[in-house]
N, C-alpha and C positions, 0 to 999 in steps of 0.2 A: 327557347332558353329562360327567356326573361319571365313567362306566366309560371315555369317549373323553379324558377327562384322565388317569386313571389310565394308561391304555395308553400316551397319548403320554408322561409322565411317564417311566414304565420303558423304553421305548425310548431315552429319553434319555441315562438312566442306563446301559443296556447298549452306549450310542454309545461312552462314556467312562469303563470300570470302574475305572482307577485313579482319577480325580477323586472318584466316587461313594465309592469305598472309604475316602478320606482323611476325608471329611465322618461316615462310618458310624463309623469310628474313635475321632473326636471325642465323638460322642454315643455311642458305648460305654464310653469311659471313665468317662464322665459319671455315666451309667445306673449302671454298677458300683459308682461310689462312693458314691453315693445309697444303693443296695440294701444295701452292706457296711454303712454307717454304721448303716442302720434295723436289720442283723440283728445289729451289734455291741451298740448299744441294748436289742434286744430279749432279747440273751445276758445281758448285765449284770443285767438286771432279773428274769430267771430264776435267775441264779447268786445273786443275794440272796436268793431266796426258798428256792432249794435250800439254800444255805450255812447259812441260819437254821434251817430246817427240821431240818437233820443236827445241829447245834450246840446248839441248844435245845429243838425241837419247835415244833410250829405254835402252840401256846397257855401255852408254859411262860417263865418269865422265873427270871433269876438274881441272887440277893444275893452281894455279894462287898465287900471290902474296896476293890479296886480294880476297876471293870469300865467304862471308857471305850473306845467302838467308835473306831477310828481311832488314829492316833499323837498322843500327848499331848509337850510339851517335857519336858526332863528337870528343868527347874524345877517344873512343874506336877505331875509325878508325885512331888517331893520335898514339896510341898505337901499332896498329897493322902495321902501316907503319913504325915505329921505330923498330920493331920487327922482321919483313919479310923483306929480301933482294928484290930488283928487281930479275926477273926470266932471265937468258942471254943466249945467244946461246950456248955456253960451256956448261950448264948444261943441256940444252936439248940435246947435243951430247952423255954426259955422260950417260942419261938416254935411249939413242937408243942404246949406245953400249954395257949397262948390261940389256939391256930386255930379253936377251935370248930366243927370241922367243915366249915369254909369252905376252906382251904388244906391242900394236903398238901407235906411238905418231904422233899428228901433230898440229904444233904451230900457234898460233894467234896473230896478232898484228892489233888492230883497232883503228880509228878515224873518224873525219866526214869533209865530204867536200861537195863542189858543186860540180855537174856533169853537163856538158855542152855538146851539139850538136847540131850544127849550131845555129840558133839564138834561141832555147829553153834552158832552164836550170832549174833544180831543185836543191834546197838547202838543207844543212843539212843532207846529205845521210851518212848512216852508211859503210865504207869503211873497208873491211879486206883482210888483205894480211895473206896467209895461205900457206899450201904444198897441192901436189895431195892428199896425204894420208887421208885428211879429208873426201873425198867422199868414203871411208872404213870405216869409223866412225860414219859418220852421213848419215842418208837420207836427202840430200839436195833437194830434189824433183824437180830436172832439168825437164821441161815441154818441152823444144825445146833446141835443141844444145847439149853441152856437159860441162862437167868440164874440166880445164885443165889437159894436161897430163904431166908424169914425166920430159919429155924432156922441155917441156915450163916452167916447175917450175925450174928445176935446172939452166936454161939461164935467167930465169928471164923476160920471154917474157911478152910483154906488150898487154896480153887478159884479157877479164873480163866475168865475169858471173853478170847479173844484175837480180833483184827482177821487181816484176809486179809493183808497184808503178812509177819505173824508166822509165818501158816500156811505160806506161801510159802518163808519163810528155814528154818523149825526142822523143817517136817512136809512136805517136797515130795513124799512119794509113799508116805504112811502117812495113816491117819485120824488127825487129832489129837485126837479125843474120848477121853478117858481117860488120854492121854499124859501125861507129867511135863513141867513147866517148871521153871528154878531163877531166883529172883529174891532179891538181896541175900542170897544163901546158904540160901534156903530154897526147899522143893520145894512146887509148887503143882500140883494136878489140873486138866488142861482139861475144862470141864465144857460150854462153847459156844463158837461160833466165829459172828461177824460175817460178813455178806455184804460185799462190798466198796463202800465209800462214795466213794472219789476223794478230793479234794482241799479243801480250805476255807482261801483267803488263801495258796496255796501250799504250805500243809504237808498232809500226808498224813491221812487219817481213818483208816486202816487199818493205822497201825502204833501200836497200842493193846493196852493190856492192863486189864482190869475185876477187882477183888477186893473181897471184904468189907474196909470200913473199919476193923475193929478188926485184919485179917490185915494189912492196909497198915500200921496204927501200929507193929504188932509188928515186921515186918519194916524200915520206914524210920523209924521214931521219929513222935512226934505232929508234925502239921503246923505250920507257922508261923501258918497260917492257914485258916481253910474258905472254899469257895465253897458255897452253898445252891441249888439247884434247887428250884423252888416252880411249882405250878399250882393254879387253885381247882379246887374238887371239883365232881362232878356236873353237869358243862356249864356249870358258872356262868359269867359275863363274865369274860375275864381280870382287868379291872381291879377284880372284887370280891375276887381273891386279892390282888393288887399293894397295895390298899388296906389289907387287914388285915394283910398282912405288913410293911409301911412302918409302920403305927400301932404295931405290937405292938413293933418291932425300936426304933422312938423311945422307947416308954414303958421297954423294957428298958434302955436307955442315959440315961435320965432328961432327953430333950432335951424342952425347953419350947415352949410355941407360938411360931413366927418363928424358931426355931433352925433351922439348916443342918442337912442330914441328915449324920451322918458315917460312912456306907456309900454304896456304889452298888447300885442296882438296875438291871438290863438287861433290856429286853424284845425279844422278836423285831422289833417295829418300829422301836425306837431303831437295832438294829444293821442292819436292811434301811436306814433313813433316809441311814447312813453312805454306802452302796454306791449310794443314789437319788442323794444331791448329786454324787457321782463321776460317776454317770452324766448329771446334767445339766449337769455342767460340759464333758462329751464332747461331749454333744449341742449345747451353746452354741458349741462350736469346729467341731465337726462340719458345721452348717447352713450357715455361711458357704462352707464348703470346698466342700460340693456346690454351692451356688449358684455360684459361682466356675467350678466344671468345667463346669456347664450354659450358662452366659454364654459360657464359652469354645469349648464346641461350637457354641452358635449362631452365634457370631461365624465359626468355621471353615465351617459348612455355607453361610450366606450367602456367604461368599467364593466356594464350590464354585460353588452356583448361579448367581451372578454370571458367574463365567467361562463357565459354560454357556448363560445367556442372550447373553452378549456373542458366546460362537463361534455362535449362531442367529439372530444381528440379521438377516443376509438372509433366511432361512428366515420368521421371525415377520415382515419386512416384507410379504413374498408373500403369507401368509396373512392379512395384515389386509387388503392390495388385494384380495384375492377375496373378501371379506365376512365373516371370522372375527370374531366379536364379542370383545370387550375379556373378558368374564367367561371365555370359553373360554381365552383365553391365561393370565389369571390363574390360573384352576383348574390349567391344566396345570404352571405353575411352581410353584404350591402342592404339586400333587400328587409332583412331583420332589422337592423338599426334604422333604417329609412321607415318602414312602418311604424316601429315604435313612436319615431319624432312625428310623424304625419298625427297618428292619433292623439301625441300629447299636443300638438300644436292645433288641432281643431278643438281638443277640450279646452286647452287657454284661451283660442280665441272665441268660443263660447260664452265662457265664463266672462270674459273682459267684455264682451258685447252686452250681455246683461247687466254687467255691473254699470257700463256707460249709461244704456238706456235708463237705468233707476235714478244715476245721478242727474240726467237731463231733466227727468219728470221732478226730481226733489229741487232743483235749483232753476226751473223754468227757463232753460237754455237749450234750443233744438241742436245739440251736438250728438253725432253719431259717426260710429264708424264705418268709414267709407269703404267701398267695394274693392279698390285698390289697395288700402290696407289689409282686407283680409286674404287676397292673392299674394301680396307680397308677404305675409305673415307667414301663409301656408308653404309657401317656395323656400321660405328662409328655413322654417322647420324641416323640410326634405332635405335640404342642402347641408344643414348642420347633421341630420342623422347620416349622410352620404361621409360626412366629412369626419363624424366619430367611427363609423364603421370600418372607414379604411383600414387604418392599424389593425384590427383585430382582423380581418379579411385576410391582408398580407401576412399574418401569423400564421392562419389558418393552412394557407397552401405552403408554407414553408416548413411545415412538420415532417419530421422524417417518418413516410410510411411505415417501415418496419417497428419503430419505436412508437409511433401510436397505435398499430393493431396491439402490441403488447400492455398496453396501457390499459387498467382495469377501473 
């Protein structure tokens, strides 16, 4: 019975391809919407993980004067600046003195400057002064060369590690290792090159120069405040390092029990939570949109199948008079609507998958449509087809046989 029902449903579709195409298009749009929404949410989550890994490292946290993820109002920023003093070198030394082997620190200072090599120049590059310990805390993805050594750090050697955008701008046809760049009127030797990192929050992670902090201070002066990257040592849980850093910093600043921290600690989880909240907001809006698109598709398929049943009224009456059971007629109508929905769902899934692949290539983000999403979307389209065909099927078997035969 099922095979015959599918055969009859397919014949009905072939008999009026334009009507069938209209229903398939509606379900294709609905399925494509659902697939794109799921892929977008997966992409946001992946982006959050990759961004925090590139910016902080997987288990690294950041101590800063202000390190609030997301946007803060001007008033909130002013209040934080008044409450949180700048972080100085003496405080860093205090943290290192009382680390007790539980946490490792790497200070950072950053500014923006033009970088020059010969006749070429790249403007507005993020220049970071740090210490050799940073390579232990974060995966800096050194593609060629190396990061600076402890002795270069302690003497303030004028050496630099540069990002891929700086390489492209200043050394398009030569090996940058051993070449010289000029920053703030000083000559730095390139000792390392980072692999291409992409973007974070719309800003390039490849337009960077890293140098020893002492060399940075000679070139740009003492920073207004330091940021300190930190990580628990010996694979200890990150919370151990965070607790030690917070306790030590509170002690250094004389904060009593119950007093609010006058510094910020930003963990990868905190940074990810901002993107996660954005993902939740997108999901909250996307769910009803997808549901409405699916509901609209069901209505369109219902109408197209109703037209099909109306056009076949005489045929159905004759078959009923010849002894065709009600279940057979119901199965045929449901098969017709399900086939329309499955064809449309497959088309929508294909279009959405191609679009996701194109977008992933354009934004350099490895997002894709998971096989589970494919299965669920096709199952949803088939279920929608059955739901859409139920009313026309019930109407078909309730036709008066004599009146149906008389219909021209």
